[in-house]
C-alpha positions as CSV (number, residue, x, y, z in Angstrom):
1,M,149.9,130.6,121.7
2,R,146.5,131.9,120.7
3,K,143.7,129.4,120.1
4,G,143.0,130.8,116.7
5,L,146.5,130.1,115.5
6,I,146.4,126.5,116.8
7,L,143.0,126.0,115.0
8,K,144.4,127.4,111.8
9,A,147.4,125.2,112.0
10,V,145.2,122.1,112.5
11,Q,143.0,123.1,109.5
12,A,146.0,123.8,107.3
13,A,147.4,120.3,108.0
14,Q,144.2,118.9,106.5
15,Q,144.3,120.8,103.3
16,S,146.5,120.5,100.2
17,S,146.1,123.9,98.6
18,F,147.2,127.2,100.1
19,R,147.0,130.9,99.3
20,I,150.4,132.4,99.8
21,A,151.0,136.1,100.2
22,V,154.1,137.1,98.3
23,I,155.6,140.3,99.7
24,P,159.0,141.1,98.4
25,G,159.1,144.6,100.0
26,D,162.4,146.4,99.3
27,G,166.1,145.8,98.7
28,V,167.2,142.2,98.9
29,G,163.5,141.0,99.3
30,K,163.1,141.7,95.6
31,E,165.8,139.2,94.9
32,V,165.1,136.4,97.5
33,I,161.3,136.2,97.3
34,P,161.2,135.2,93.6
35,Q,163.6,132.4,94.4
36,A,161.5,131.3,97.4
37,V,158.5,131.1,95.0
38,R,160.6,129.0,92.6
39,V,161.4,126.6,95.5
40,M,157.7,126.3,96.3
41,E,156.9,125.6,92.7
42,V,159.3,122.7,92.8
43,I,157.5,121.5,95.9
44,E,154.2,121.6,94.0
45,R,155.7,119.3,91.3
46,Y,156.8,116.6,93.8
47,T,154.1,116.7,96.5
48,P,150.3,116.9,96.6
49,Y,150.5,120.5,97.8
50,K,149.4,123.4,95.5
51,F,150.0,127.1,96.1
52,E,148.2,130.1,94.8
53,F,150.7,133.0,95.0
54,V,149.1,136.4,95.7
55,P,151.4,139.4,95.2
56,F,151.3,142.3,97.6
57,R,153.4,145.5,97.7
58,V,154.7,147.0,100.9
59,G,157.6,149.2,101.9
60,W,159.4,152.3,100.8
61,D,158.4,152.1,97.1
62,T,154.8,151.7,98.2
63,F,155.1,154.6,100.6
64,K,156.5,156.9,97.9
65,N,153.6,156.0,95.5
66,S,150.7,156.0,98.0
67,G,151.9,157.7,101.2
68,N,151.4,154.5,103.1
69,A,154.0,151.7,103.4
70,L,151.3,149.2,104.3
71,P,148.0,150.2,102.8
72,P,144.9,148.9,104.6
73,R,143.7,147.1,101.5
74,T,147.0,145.2,101.4
75,L,146.7,144.3,105.0
76,Q,143.1,143.0,104.3
77,G,144.4,141.0,101.4
78,I,147.1,139.4,103.4
79,R,144.5,138.3,105.9
80,T,142.8,136.2,103.2
81,C,146.0,134.1,102.7
82,D,147.0,130.9,104.5
83,G,150.7,132.0,104.8
84,G,153.2,134.4,103.4
85,L,156.7,135.0,102.1
86,F,158.1,138.3,103.3
87,G,161.3,139.8,102.0
88,A,162.7,142.9,103.6
89,V,161.8,146.6,104.0
90,D,163.9,149.6,104.3
91,F,163.9,151.8,107.3
92,T,164.2,155.3,106.0
93,G,163.8,157.5,109.0
94,V,161.5,159.7,106.8
95,S,158.8,161.5,108.7
96,G,155.5,159.7,108.2
97,Y,157.0,156.4,107.2
98,H,156.2,153.5,109.4
99,T,157.9,150.2,108.7
100,P,155.3,147.6,107.7
101,I,157.0,144.8,109.5
102,V,156.1,146.1,112.9
103,T,152.4,146.5,111.9
104,M,152.3,143.1,110.4
105,R,153.8,141.5,113.5
106,R,151.2,143.1,115.6
107,Q,148.3,142.5,113.3
108,F,149.1,138.8,112.8
109,D,150.5,138.1,116.3
110,L,154.0,137.2,114.9
111,Y,156.9,137.7,117.2
112,V,160.4,136.4,117.3
């Protein structure tokens, strides 16, 4: 595990408010992510933790509108957050479309 991630985890344990990237993406993500936000809102009511939800758009719809499934500005915005909720993205097989999940995993050192 990278030192930066460990340090960030230690710092997060000492804070009580968090910026959360909300990234529904495509398909089922548009259904499940709003429900995850609702769960976190309940957590806020019963714990000292507070969340600022910051919406971001990625995926097929974003690609159709901008030509990029994960615009650089979105990636920069996600970096300003303490954590994130990510739904799902379509894999279309369309030339020029690159699924944002791979890029995000590489950029944020997230692997399963």
